[in-house]
C-alpha positions as CSV (number, residue, x, y, z in Angstrom):
1,X,0.0,0.0,0.0
2,X,1.7,3.2,-1.2
3,X,-0.2,5.5,1.2
4,X,0.9,3.5,4.2
5,X,4.5,3.5,2.9
6,X,4.7,-0.3,3.0
7,X,6.6,-0.2,-0.3
8,X,9.9,1.6,-0.4
9,X,11.9,2.7,-3.5
10,X,15.6,2.0,-2.9
11,X,17.9,4.8,-4.0
12,X,19.4,4.6,-7.5
13,X,17.7,1.2,-8.2
14,X,15.8,1.7,-11.4
15,X,16.6,2.7,-15.0
16,X,13.0,3.5,-15.6
17,X,10.1,4.5,-13.3
18,X,6.6,5.0,-14.7
19,X,3.6,6.6,-13.0
20,X,0.2,6.5,-14.7
21,X,-3.0,8.1,-13.4
22,X,-1.8,8.2,-9.8
23,X,-0.8,11.1,-7.7
24,X,0.7,10.9,-4.2
25,X,2.9,14.0,-3.9
26,X,5.1,12.6,-1.1
27,X,6.3,9.9,-3.6
28,X,8.0,12.4,-5.9
29,X,11.2,12.5,-3.8
30,X,11.7,8.7,-3.4
31,X,10.8,8.2,-7.1
32,X,13.5,10.7,-8.2
33,X,16.0,9.2,-5.8
34,X,15.2,5.7,-6.9
35,X,16.0,6.5,-10.5
36,X,19.6,5.8,-11.5
37,X,21.8,8.6,-12.9
38,X,21.0,8.6,-16.6
39,X,17.7,6.8,-15.9
40,X,14.3,8.0,-17.0
41,X,11.1,8.9,-15.2
42,X,7.8,8.9,-17.1
43,X,4.5,10.2,-15.8
44,X,0.9,10.8,-17.0
45,X,-1.2,12.3,-14.2
46,X,-4.6,14.0,-14.2
47,X,-4.7,17.8,-13.8
48,X,-7.1,20.3,-12.5
49,X,-9.6,20.9,-15.3
50,X,-12.1,23.7,-15.5
51,X,-14.1,22.0,-18.2
52,X,-17.7,21.8,-17.0
53,X,-18.2,18.5,-18.9
54,X,-15.5,16.7,-16.8
55,X,-16.6,14.9,-13.6
56,X,-15.3,16.7,-10.5
57,X,-12.5,15.0,-8.6
58,X,-10.8,15.5,-5.2
59,X,-8.2,18.2,-6.0
60,X,-5.7,16.3,-3.8
61,X,-5.4,13.8,-6.6
62,X,-5.0,16.4,-9.4
63,X,-1.9,18.3,-10.5
64,X,-1.8,22.0,-10.8
65,X,-0.5,23.6,-14.1
66,X,3.3,23.5,-14.1
67,X,3.5,21.3,-11.0
68,X,4.8,18.1,-12.7
69,X,7.5,19.9,-14.7
70,X,8.6,21.8,-11.6
71,X,9.2,18.5,-9.8
72,X,11.8,17.6,-12.5
73,X,13.3,21.1,-13.2
74,X,16.8,19.8,-12.5
75,X,16.4,16.9,-14.9
76,X,16.7,16.8,-18.7
77,X,13.1,17.2,-19.9
78,X,12.7,14.9,-23.0
79,X,9.0,15.5,-23.3
80,X,6.5,17.6,-21.4
81,X,2.8,18.3,-22.2
82,X,-0.2,19.7,-20.3
83,X,-3.7,19.6,-21.6
84,X,-6.2,17.4,-23.4
85,X,-4.6,15.1,-25.9
86,X,-6.4,14.5,-29.2
87,X,-5.0,11.0,-29.2
88,X,-6.6,10.2,-25.8
89,X,-10.3,9.5,-25.4
90,X,-10.1,10.5,-21.7
91,X,-11.9,13.8,-21.2
92,X,-9.7,15.2,-18.4
93,X,-6.6,17.2,-19.0
94,X,-3.4,15.5,-18.1
95,X,0.2,16.4,-17.4
96,X,2.8,14.2,-19.1
97,X,6.6,14.2,-18.6
98,X,9.5,12.1,-19.7
99,X,12.6,13.2,-17.9
100,X,16.2,11.9,-17.6
101,X,18.2,12.1,-14.4
102,X,21.4,14.1,-15.0
103,X,23.2,13.5,-11.7
């Protein structure tokens, strides 16, 4: 259970860490530390969305604009996107990032 912190991410253990449709802000630091130097983190996470046609969600589980990219500001940003993707049938805006750990 990630919220109970029963699962730890050992430092510098993974070449790739992927997060999809899950937000637990206190996991950003261990996720980044768990990525090896030269490794990659990828994330797609729902964002705050003012579209009246989108079902309301608890804002604790939604990223604010710029929040995901700010988490990886010291990394090499390979890809970053915020908004509604025309390729995705999901109606909610998402934040996407692919970032490579420099050091």
